[in-house]
N, C-alpha and C positions, 0 to 999 in steps of 0.2 A: 504494500500500500504506500509506504513512505517513498520507496524507490520509484514507483510510478509517478508520484507527485513531483519528485525531482526531475524526472524525464519530461513532465509536462511543462516545466519552466522554460525549456528550450524549444517547445512547440509553438509558443506564442511569439510572433515576430517582435513585437514591441518590448516584451519582457526580456527576450533573448538579447536584444540590442542594448537594453539598459544594463543587464548583467555584464555583458562583454565590455561595455564602456566603463563601468565601475571597476572591473578587474584590470583594465588597461591603465586607468588613472592610478590605482594602487601599485601597479608594477612600476610606473614612472616614479612614484614616491619612494619605493624601495630602492630603485636605482640611485636616486638622489642621495640616499643615506651614505653611499660610498664615495661621494664627491667631496673631498676634503677642502676646507677653506684654505686660501693661500697663506703661506708663511707658517704653517703649523706642522710639527713632527707628529704624525698620527700614531706611531708606535709608542712614543713617550706619553702621549695623551691617554691612550688606552690603559697603560700601566697606572697612571695617576687615578683615573676614574675607578678602576677595579680595586685599588688599594685604599681609597679614601672613604667611600660611602657618603653618608650625609645627604645633603640636598643634591649633590652631584649624582648620586645613585638614583634618587627619586626622579630627577629630570631625565636621566639616561633611560629609565624605564619607560616613561611616557613618550620619549622621542624615538623609541624603537632601536636604541643603540646608536643613535646619531651623535650623541654627545661624546662618547668614547672615541668615535671616529673623527670628531670635530668637523663634521660635514657642514655644508651650507644649510642643512635642515636641523642644526644642533639645537636651536631654540624650540623646534617642534611646533605644535599647535597651542602650547601653554599660554603664550601672550594673548591669543584670541580668546581662550577660555577665561583668562584673568580679566580681560576687557569686558566680556559678556557678563561675568559675575559682578564686576564693579558697576556696570550700568544697571543691572538688576537691583543692586542695593541702592543706587542713587534714585531709582524710581520711587522708592519709599519716602525719601527725604526731600526730593526736588519736585515741587508741584508741576512744573512745566513738563518734565519727563513722565510723570504719572498721567497727566492729561494726554500726552502724546501716545502713551501705551494704550489708552482707552479709545483711540481713534480708529481702531481696526487695522486692516492690512496696510494702509498708508502710514499710520503711526509706527507700526512694527518695522516697516522698511526704513524709515528715518532712523529709528534706534539701531537697526542693523548697520546702517551707514556710519553712525557714530562709533559703533563697535569696531568697524574696520579702521577708522582714523585712529582710535585709541590703541588698537593692536599695533599699528605701525609705530606710534610714539613709544609704546612699551618695548617693542623690538629694538628700536634705536637705542633706548636707554640701557636695556639689558645687553645688547651687543657691545656697547662701549664698556660696560662693566666687565663682561666676560673677557674682552680683549685686554683690558688692564690687568685682570686677574691672571690670565694665561701667561703674561710676561714674568710673573713671579713663581710659576710652577716648575717643579722639577720632578722627574720620576724617581722611584726608589734607587736607581743607579746613579742619580745626580745629573742626568741629561736634561737640558732645558727644553720645555715644550715649544718655545718660540726661539729659534736660533738667531733671528735678527729683529729684536724688539724696536719700537719707535712709533712716532706719530703715523707714519705711513701704514704700518701694520694695524694700528688701532682703527684708522678710518676705513681701511679695506675690509677688515673683519666686521666692523659695524654695518657697512653697506651690504656685505655678503649675507650676514645672518638675518638682517631685516628683509632683504629681498627673498631669502629662502622661506621665511615665515609667511610673507605675502603670497608666495607661490603656493605654499601648502594651503593657506586659507582659500585661495582661488580654486584649487583642486577639490577641496571639501565642498565648496558651493556648487561646483560642476557636478559632483556626484549627487548632491541633493536635488538639483534641477533636472539633470539629464540622465542620471543613473538610477540606482535603486533607492536612493534617499538616505538621509541620516549620515551625510558625508563626513562631517567632522568626527563623529563617533567611530565611523568605519576606519578612518585614518589611524586613530588611537588604537583601535582593535587590531589593525594590521601590524602596527609596531610592536604590540605586546605578543601577539601570536607568533611573530617571526622569531622570537627569542625562545620559544618552547623547545624546538629541536636541540638547541645548545644546552638547555637545562636538562632535558632528558638524557643527553649524551654524558653530561657531567655526573648525573646520578648513576648512570650505568657504569661509568668509569670508577666511581667510588665503590660500587658493588664488586666490580671485577678486581679491584686492588686488594680486596680481602681485609678492609678496615672494619669500622663499626657497623657497616651496612650489610646485613645478612638477608637471607630469603624471607624470613618472617617480617622484617622491617620493610622490605620492598613491597610485599603483598599488603601489609597494613597501610603503607603510604598510598598505594593505588586505591585501596578501598576507601580511605579517608577522602581522597580527591573526588571520587565519584559521589560520596555522601555529601560533601560540601557543595558540589555542583547541584545536586538534587535539592538541598536546602535553599540555595540561592534562587533556583527556579521557583520553588514553592512560595517563598516570601516575595519575590519580585512580581509574581502574578496575584499575590494576596491583596484583597481590598475589602473595605467595609462599605456595604451598600445601604445608604440611607434612603428609605422609601419617600418618594415625592408624588404628590397628587396635584393635578392641574384642574382648576375649576372650569366649568363650562361657561362659555361666553358666546354671544350672538353678534356677528359682524355682518351687517346687511341681511341677506337671507341664508347665510351659512352659520352653522354651529361649530365652534372650535373648542378644543380642550376636552376635559373630562377623562383623559387617559392617566394611567399610573406608570411611573417610571422610577428611576433610582438615581441617587447621586453617589458615584464611586469615589471613595477616599482611599488612596494608596497607603499600604502599610509603610512603605519606604518612599515617601514623597520627596525627600531630599536627594535621593540617588546616591552617587559616589562623591558628592561634594564634601560631606563631613570627614571621611577618612583622608581626603586630599588636603583639606585645611589642617587637620590635626597632625598629619605627617609633616607638613611644611613647617609648622610651629615647633614641633619637637626636634626636628632635624636641623633647624636653623642654628642652635648653639654649637653643633658639631662643625658647621661651616665657619662660624665666627671664631672658633677655637684655633683654626688654622692660621688666622690673622692675628688673634690676640691670645697669647699663651696663657694668660691668667684665667681664661675661661675653660681651660682643659679639664678642671675638676668637675665643672658643671656638665661638660660634654660627656665625661665618663659616667656620671650618674644617669644621664639621659640616653645612654647607648641602647639601641634596640636589643631586647632580650632581658634587660634588667626589670625588676619589679616596679621600680619608680617609673620607668618608661611605659610599661604596660598599664599601670593604674592611671597615669595621666592621659595616655592614649584613649582609654575607654571613656574617661570623663570628658575629654575634648570632643570625642565623637558624639556623645549624647548631647552636649551643649550645642554643637553646630547642626545636629539634626533638627533640634527645636528651632534654632535661630534661622536656618535656611528655609525650613518649612513655613515659618511665620512670614518670611519675606516673599516667597513665591505663591503662597496660598492665603488669600484674605477672606475669612468667613463673612465679614460684613458685606463685601462686594457680592459674594455668592448669595447671601440672604436677600440683598437688594434686587438682584437679577431674578430670583425666584418670585419675589413679591411683584416685580414689574410685569412678569408674564403670567401672573395668576397661579403660581405654584406655591405649595405649602407642604410642610412635613406633618403628617397626621399626628394630632395630639400636641403640637407645638404652635404657638401663636406666631404669625409672620412678623418680620422685622428683627428687633433686638433679641427676642427670645430664640428665634431661629439661628441667628449668628452665634449666640452663646452656646446653644446645643451643638452646633457643628464644631465650634472651637473645643468644646469638652470632649467630643468623640475623637477629633483629630489629635488632641493632646494625649489621649490614652493609647491610640494605635501608634503614634509616633514614638512613644517610649518603647513599645515592643520592637518597632523597626530599628531604633537606635541600638538596642541590645543585640539584635541580630547582626547589624553591621559590625559592631564591636567584636562579637564572637568570631565572625569570619575573618576580620582583619588581624586579630591577635593569634589565631590558630597557627599561621606559619611560624611565628616566633616561638610558640610552645613546641612545635614539631622540631625546630632546630635545636631547642634546649633539651628535649626529652630523647629524641631519636639520634641527634647528631648528624643529620643529613641536610643537604641543601635543598629545601623545599622552595624553589624559585617561583613556582606558579601558584600564587595564592594572594589572599588579602585583597587590596584595592584592585590589583590587576585582574583577579578572577571575577570580582564584581563587575568590572567594565566589560570583560569578554562575554560573560553570560548575559548581561543586560543588553549589550549591543546585538548579540546573536538573536535574542528574543525579538528585539525591534526589527531586525532585518528579515527574519522569518515571517513576522507579521506583515511586513510590506509585501513580500513575495506572495504570501497567502492571499492578501487582498487582491492582487492582480489575477491570481488563479480563479478565485471565486467570482470576480467580476466578469470573467470570460467563460463562466459556466463549467469550470474545472473543479474537481474536488480539492479541498485543502489538505494540509499535511496529516491531519488527524482523521481523514475520511469524511463521507457525507454526513454521518451522524455524530462525529466527534466534536469536542468543544473547539471553539475558535481560539487560536493562540493570541494572547494579549501581550503586547509590548508595554514599555513604560512611557515613552514620549507621548503617544497619542492619547493614552488614558489620562495622563496628567493634564494635557491641554483640554480634554473634554471636561474634566472636573473643574478646572479653573474658569471655563467659559459657561458652565451650567447656570 
C-alpha cells in the first residue's frame, strides 16, 4: 500500500516536476557546502570545529557541516531564522507590525520582505564577526586557520558569507513556491540528514574497535532510536480539540452557520524553537571562555553532560515553550474571531471568558509539550553518559527531521488526494497531519 503511494507520486506530472525541482535545489545546496570561502585553511578549520564544540558545534549542525568546511554557506539559514523570530517578537510590541500582520496576505508579504532585509544585515554583521574570529584561531597542531589575515580577508569573507546566506534563502523560497513546499525547513532537514551516514559509520567503527560498545548496546541504541522517533511522531500529531458551535444566521435568502467544528490546539505549539534558544544560551559561555579565560570555570560547569547543564536545559526549554507559544498564539484574537463569525464554545460565554478558557487549556497542554521536548533533547546526553557511545542523531536534530518529514509527507499526500489518488495510509486510513498547516489553521480560526 505504502509502496504504491510512493509510485503514485511520480505518476502525477505536476507533483513529479515539483519533487524533481526540490531535489535539484537540495543537490545544489549540498554542492555549495564544499565550496570553501577564500583565504581559509579548510583542514585546520575542520580540526578546530571538531575539537571545540560550543556554539560552533551547534551552528555546524544546522549548517549541515558547512561551518567545519568554512564554505560560502557557513552561516547556513540561521540568520533568516533569527530574523523571522525577531520580527515575530516585534509584532507583539510594535503596533505598526501587529497591524500589518492582520492585513492578510499583503501584510505577510511586507513582513517577509522585512525579514529578508534583516537577514542580510545579520549576515553582514555575523560574517564580519566570524572573519575577525577566524584570524585568531589555530588548530590543535598550532596551524593558523587564516594564513594571510587582514582587512582584505575580512571584507571578502563578509561578502562571501552574506551572499551565501542570501542564496540559501532564495533556494528555500524557490522550493516553497515551485517545489514541494516548506523550503527553509527542507534545507535544514537536508543538512542534518546528510550527516547521518558519518554518524552511523563512527558508531560502527566504535563497535568494531572492541571498546565499550558491544552487541547489547548497539541493539539497545537502535531500539531507543526507533522508540524516540515513535514518541516524537505521537506528540507532534497530538492536539487538543476544543468543540466550536456556529450559530445560524440568515443573509438574504440563505441560511448560514449552524455547523459544529473544533479548534485544534497543538501539544507542541512552539516547535523546535525552545531547544534552539536554550542550547544557544547554555553554549554561549563555552564560546566566550575561548576569548576570556576567567570564564573557563563557568564553561566547565555548563558543559553538556553535567547535571547543572541538564537541569538548566530543561528549565530553559519549559520557559521558552511558554514564552514562544504566548507570542505566536493569542487567545484573545482567537476568541474575537470566533465571536465575529458567530462561533462559540458550548458552555463558555463569548469574549473574555472564551479567551480565558482557551488560555487555560493551552497552558496545560503546553506544559506536557515542554516536558516532552525536554525529555527528547536530554536523552542523547544521558545515552552518552550511560552507554559511552556517540549518539549523534538525537535531540533538536531529531525533532527537526521528524517534524519536517511529517510536513513534507502531508504536502505530498495533499497532492495525491486532490488528484483522486489514495494517501499514504490508504483510502480508509487517517490523514497525516503536519505541524505548519495545523498551527496556521489554529491561529486563523
